[in-house]
C-alpha positions, 0 to 999 in steps of 0.5 A: 610243815612249818605252816601246819605247825603255826596253825596248830599253835594258833589253835592251841592259843584259841583253845586256851583263850576259850577255856580260860574265858569260860572259867572266869566267866563261870566263877562270876555266874556261880557267885551271882547265882548263889547271891541271888538265892541268898538275897531271896532268902533274906527277903522272904525268910522273915519270922517277925509275924511268927514271933509276934503271934507267939508273944501272945501266948507268953502273957502269963509268964511271971516277971522273973521269967520274962527278965531271964528271957530278955537277958538271954536274948540280949546276950544272944543278940550281942554274940550274933552282932559280933559274929556278923561284924567279924564276917563283914570285915572278912568279907570286905577283905575277900571282896577287895582281893577278888577285885584285885585278882579280877583286874590282874586277870583282865590285864593279863587277858588283854596282853594275851590277846595282843600276843595272839594277834601278833602271832596271827600276823606272823610277827611272833613265833608261837613258841617264843619266850614272850608268847609263853610268858604271856600265856603263863601270866594269863593262866596264873591270873585266871587261877588266882581269880578262881581261888579268890572267888572260892575263898569268898564261897568258903567264907559264906559257907562257914558263916551260913553253917557256923561250922568249919568242918562242914563237908562242903567247906572242906570240899571247896578248900580241897579245890583251892589246894588243887588249884594251887598245885596246878598253879605251881605246875605252870612255872615248869611248863616249856610249851603251849601244849603243856600249858593246855594240859594244865588248863584242862585240869584246872577246868575240871577242878573248877567245874567240880567246885562250881557244882559244890558252890551251887549245891551248898548255897541251895542246901543252906537255903533249903535248911532255913526253909525247912525250919520256917515251914515247920513253924508255919505248920505248927502255926497253921494248926494253932490257928485252926484250933483258934478259929474253931473255938471262935466258931463254936461261940457263934462267930461267923468265921467263914472268911477267916476259914477261906484265908486260912485254907489258902495260907495252908495251901501256900505252905503245902506248895512251898514244902512240895517245891522244897522236896523237889529241890532236895531230891536234886541236891542229894542225887548222884552225878548231879549236873550244873543244870540240875543245880539250877533247876533245884535253885528255881524250885527254891525260888518258887518255894520262897515265892509261896512263902511270901504269899503265905506271909501276906495272908498271915498278916491279914489273918492276924489283923482280923483276929485282933479285931475279933479279940478287941470286939470280944474284950469291949463286949466283956467290959460292957457286960461287967459294967452293966452287971449288978455288983 
């Protein structure tokens, strides 16, 4: 009977170790997934080409209007810089806290493993105060590590959306509060089995938080993609009109038309991938696998946009060459025309 009880207690220790290791490993996996999607967004979601093209339409604006626009842009830039500066300072503090909690978690886990080894060697009673305290310390450090991670996630959400009342921000904040409640329960447990109940509850909270984290990161990128693709569609229409006008004047635009068709095809493909991602993000009973699939769709969409942007640079280069040749031709005609 005594031997059976020891086996059960050891099994309890093993389950605790497995569950908490999965939780802490999962937090890093979610963080890396979110950062990877956002890094791809920053890499590809550049609008300098669109801006440079739009600037060609504003030549006719008067100096006063241009001055007002520049001043407004300067004010907006200063405001954004202040926001970025505040975010960086907050992010630095949160990162420091995360690293501290990670260190404490690793130390608590190492001590927990030593206790388990002593129990396996029958040198320590599984229900002794020393064993129970080591388990509590391990559980507390795991919860603190999760909370520190979710605080990072919450901060990123607020910065990305600019809205502290966003439903995902609120949801993550609620998960942090639930983890705090479970942490308070740890102080009152009197056995390994009671600790196991807390661990299973924490695991459920973490799984929900992880899905919210992945979903929010993906939805933020998807929204940015939507804005970019809308501008790309408008740009494609304008380019088609411009190429059509050039064709009517007798210019051979066949190569431009081929490039523009490829550009439009990439944009369409990017839109289709975005729609598939959005359908997964908005679905009911979404799983972590669904989130990963949706994020993969977004990565494919971003790749299509990258290819479209490369083509766009080539198209703009050729258009500028045509415009330069046309301007030179006009100057020659003016010089040779009798006054």
